[in-house]
C-alpha positions in Angstrom: 37.7 -10.8 101.2 37.9 -14.3 99.6 34.7 -16.4 99.1 34.5 -19.0 101.8 33.2 -22.5 101.2 30.6 -24.2 103.4 32.1 -26.0 106.4 33.1 -29.6 106.2 30.2 -32.1 106.0 27.6 -29.3 105.8 25.8 -28.0 102.7 23.7 -25.0 101.9 20.0 -25.6 101.6 16.9 -23.6 100.5 13.6 -25.2 101.6 10.2 -24.2 100.5 7.7 -24.3 103.4 3.9 -23.6 103.4 4.8 -20.0 104.3 8.2 -18.9 103.1 11.4 -20.2 101.5 14.0 -20.6 104.3 17.7 -21.3 103.9 20.7 -22.3 106.0 23.2 -25.2 106.5 22.4 -28.9 106.7 24.7 -31.9 107.5 22.9 -34.1 104.9 21.5 -36.6 107.3 17.8 -37.5 106.9 17.2 -40.1 109.6 16.7 -39.5 113.3 15.3 -36.7 115.3 16.2 -33.3 113.8 18.2 -30.7 115.6 17.1 -27.1 114.6 19.5 -24.2 115.4 18.3 -20.6 115.4 20.6 -17.6 115.2 20.4 -14.2 116.9 19.0 -10.9 115.6 20.6 -9.7 112.3 23.0 -12.8 112.4 22.7 -15.8 110.1 23.5 -19.5 109.9 27.2 -18.8 109.8 27.0 -17.9 113.5 27.0 -21.7 114.2 29.9 -22.7 111.9 32.6 -22.8 114.6 30.4 -24.9 116.8 29.2 -27.2 114.1 32.8 -28.0 113.1 33.2 -29.5 116.6 29.7 -30.9 117.3 29.5 -34.6 117.5 26.0 -35.6 116.3 26.6 -38.4 113.8 23.4 -39.9 112.4 21.3 -36.9 113.4 19.9 -34.3 110.9 21.2 -30.9 111.9 19.8 -27.7 110.4 21.3 -24.2 111.1 18.1 -22.4 110.0 18.0 -18.7 108.9 14.9 -17.0 110.1 12.7 -14.9 107.7 14.5 -11.8 106.6 17.9 -13.0 107.6 20.8 -14.5 105.6 19.6 -16.1 102.5 16.0 -16.8 103.7 13.0 -15.0 102.1 11.9 -11.7 103.4 8.4 -11.2 104.6 5.8 -9.4 102.4 5.7 -5.6 102.8 2.3 -5.9 104.5 3.7 -8.3 107.2 5.6 -7.5 110.4 8.6 -9.2 112.0 7.3 -10.3 115.4 8.7 -13.0 117.6 5.5 -14.9 117.6 5.3 -15.1 113.8 8.7 -16.9 113.8 7.2 -19.7 115.9 4.9 -20.6 113.1 7.7 -20.3 110.5 10.0 -22.7 112.5 7.2 -25.3 112.8 6.4 -24.9 109.1 10.1 -25.6 108.3 10.2 -28.7 110.6 7.0 -30.1 109.0 8.5 -29.4 105.5 11.4 -31.7 106.3 9.7 -34.2 108.5 6.0 -33.6 109.1 4.8 -34.0 112.6 8.2 -35.2 113.9 9.7 -34.6 117.3 12.8 -32.4 117.3 15.4 -30.7 119.4 16.0 -26.9 119.2 19.0 -24.7 119.9 18.8 -20.9 120.0 21.2 -18.1 120.4 20.0 -14.7 121.7 16.8 -13.9 119.8 16.9 -17.4 118.3 16.8 -18.7 121.9 13.7 -16.5 122.6 12.0 -18.0 119.5 13.1 -21.5 120.5 11.5 -20.9 123.9 8.2 -19.9 122.3 8.3 -23.0 120.1 9.1 -25.4 123.0 6.2 -23.9 125.0 3.8 -24.0 122.0 4.3 -27.7 121.0 5.7 -29.3 124.2 4.7 -32.8 122.9 7.2 -32.4 120.0 10.2 -30.6 121.4 12.4 -33.0 123.4 15.4 -30.8 124.3 15.8 -27.0 124.4 19.2 -25.3 124.4 19.5 -21.6 125.1 22.8 -19.8 124.3 23.0 -16.5 126.3 19.2 -16.2 126.1 16.5 -16.3 128.7 13.2 -14.9 127.3 12.1 -11.7 125.6 12.2 -8.1 126.7 9.1 -7.1 128.6 7.1 -4.0 129.4 5.0 -2.9 132.4 1.4 -1.9 131.5 2.2 1.8 131.8 4.9 1.5 129.1 2.8 -0.3 126.5 1.4 2.9 124.9 4.7 4.8 124.9 6.5 1.8 123.3 3.8 1.6 120.6 4.2 5.4 119.9 8.0 5.1 119.7 7.8 2.0 117.5 5.4 3.6 115.0 7.5 6.8 114.8 10.7 4.9 114.4 9.4 2.5 111.8 8.2 5.4 109.6 11.6 7.0 109.7 13.5 3.8 109.0 11.4 3.1 105.9 12.6 6.3 104.3 16.3 5.7 105.2 18.9 4.4 102.7 20.8 1.2 103.0 24.4 1.3 104.1 26.7 0.3 101.2 30.3 -0.8 101.9 33.0 -0.7 99.2 34.3 -4.2 100.2 33.2 -7.1 102.4 36.2 -6.3 104.6 34.8 -2.9 105.4 31.4 -4.4 106.1 33.1 -6.8 108.5 34.8 -4.0 110.4 31.4 -2.3 110.8 29.8 -5.6 112.1 32.4 -5.9 114.8 30.8 -3.0 116.6 27.2 -4.2 116.1 24.9 -6.3 118.3 27.1 -8.4 120.6 30.5 -7.0 119.6 32.6 -9.6 117.9 36.1 -10.1 116.5 37.0 -9.7 112.9 37.3 -13.5 112.2 33.8 -14.0 113.6 32.5 -11.0 111.7 33.9 -12.2 108.4 31.9 -15.4 108.8 28.6 -13.5 109.3 29.4 -11.0 106.5 30.3 -13.7 104.0 26.9 -15.2 104.4 24.9 -12.0 105.1 25.8 -9.6 102.4 24.9 -9.1 98.8 26.6 -7.2 96.0 24.9 -3.9 94.9 25.9 -0.9 92.9 28.9 0.7 94.7 29.8 -2.3 96.8 28.1 -4.6 99.4 25.1 -4.3 101.7 23.4 -6.5 104.1 21.1 -9.2 102.7 18.8 -9.0 105.8 15.5 -7.2 105.5 16.0 -3.5 106.7 12.6 -3.8 108.4 14.2 -6.0 111.0 15.5 -2.8 112.5 12.0 -1.6 113.3 11.3 -1.8 117.0 8.6 -4.1 118.5 5.1 -2.6 118.5 4.2 -4.6 121.5 6.1 -6.6 124.1 5.2 -9.4 126.5 4.5 -8.7 130.1 6.6 -10.6 132.7 3.5 -12.5 133.8 3.1 -13.7 130.2 6.7 -14.7 130.0 6.3 -16.7 133.2 3.2 -18.5 131.8 5.0 -19.3 128.6 8.2 -20.6 130.1 6.2 -22.6 132.7 4.6 -24.4 129.7 8.0 -25.9 128.6 7.9 -29.6 129.4 11.3 -30.7 128.0 14.7 -30.5 129.7 16.4 -27.1 129.1 20.1 -26.4 128.9 21.1 -22.8 129.5 24.6 -21.8 128.5 25.8 -18.3 129.4 29.0 -16.5 128.5 31.3 -15.2 131.3 31.2 -11.8 129.6 27.8 -12.3 127.8 24.5 -10.4 128.1 23.1 -12.5 130.9 25.2 -11.1 133.7 24.0 -7.6 132.8 20.4 -8.4 133.4 20.0 -9.4 137.1 16.3 -8.9 136.9 15.7 -11.8 134.6 17.5 -14.3 136.7 14.2 -15.0 138.5 13.2 -16.6 135.2 15.4 -19.6 136.1 12.6 -20.6 138.5 10.0 -20.6 135.7 11.6 -23.6 134.0 10.7 -27.1 135.3 13.9 -29.0 134.4 17.0 -26.8 134.0 20.7 -27.4 133.6 22.9 -24.3 133.6 26.6 -23.9 132.7 28.8 -20.9 132.3 31.2 -20.8 129.3 34.2 -18.5 128.7 33.4 -15.8 126.2 31.1 -13.0 125.4 27.6 -12.9 123.9 28.9 -15.0 120.9 30.8 -17.5 123.0 29.6 -20.2 120.6 31.6 -18.5 117.9 34.7 -17.2 119.6 34.7 -18.2 123.3 35.2 -21.8 124.5 33.6 -23.2 121.4 34.8 -26.8 122.1 33.2 -26.9 125.5 30.0 -25.3 124.1 29.8 -28.0 121.3 30.4 -30.8 123.8 27.8 -29.6 126.2 25.2 -29.1 123.5 26.0 -32.5 121.9 25.9 -34.3 125.2 22.6 -32.7 126.2 20.6 -33.4 123.1 21.9 -37.0 123.0 21.0 -37.3 126.7 24.5 -37.9 128.0 24.6 -34.7 130.1 23.4 -35.2 133.7 20.5 -32.8 134.3 20.1 -30.9 137.6 18.0 -27.9 138.7 20.5 -25.1 138.2 24.2 -25.3 139.3 
């Protein structure tokens, strides 16, 4: 598989924050309110390449940021865990490293959308627009499931630490494996993620992401906690869902639409990764119009 250059007008970056060194793509702009984009679980900044090629945000700094342990960003120390809440501090540390104390807009796909939700609720005075791509809050547990989840997670984490990394003879083979991964995707989309998200090792190629990301959560939020968090979001929110995405499979979380004060919702053709291989043009238009305040906001659709 041939090495692919960074998309037009975007460049790779590696930024030291007060916590970790984080990487991704940046459009080179330094003036104006930043737009921070967060990818999904086990993905990387390349998930936004198709959308960034169509996104009209001239004069605004845009960062497709790779979360700790993903893509080319630094892994956490062995003594640390990968919990959603920790990423909230990492995102804010990154924003402050490029523009201390500034307001910003935030876009998140899947897990990135969950983290973006936590960020928007944590610093409502700083986040001016929140865009969620096939994402509407974290998994939850009822009180009676807390201890069983903890036991399963501890047991699973111990077994994963002793497992060996998958090594693929070529990037093309790795791309074929990724098509059946989280949020099944096509080969063209998979090649983008694999190009950014693999490293060469003895015998071939393996994922650059931290294997500990596969460890399950030790503790989940309750639904009451999710309601309190989402109710604390003060900025306008745009929710885009794929016609064949994850959102339609989870009828129970649709009640969360009522948790958000100011919500605009649209459906876009495509699956869970519709921003990569669905109606990418419409997705880019809706995101661009929303963060530049050109999209009329209503409570749902």
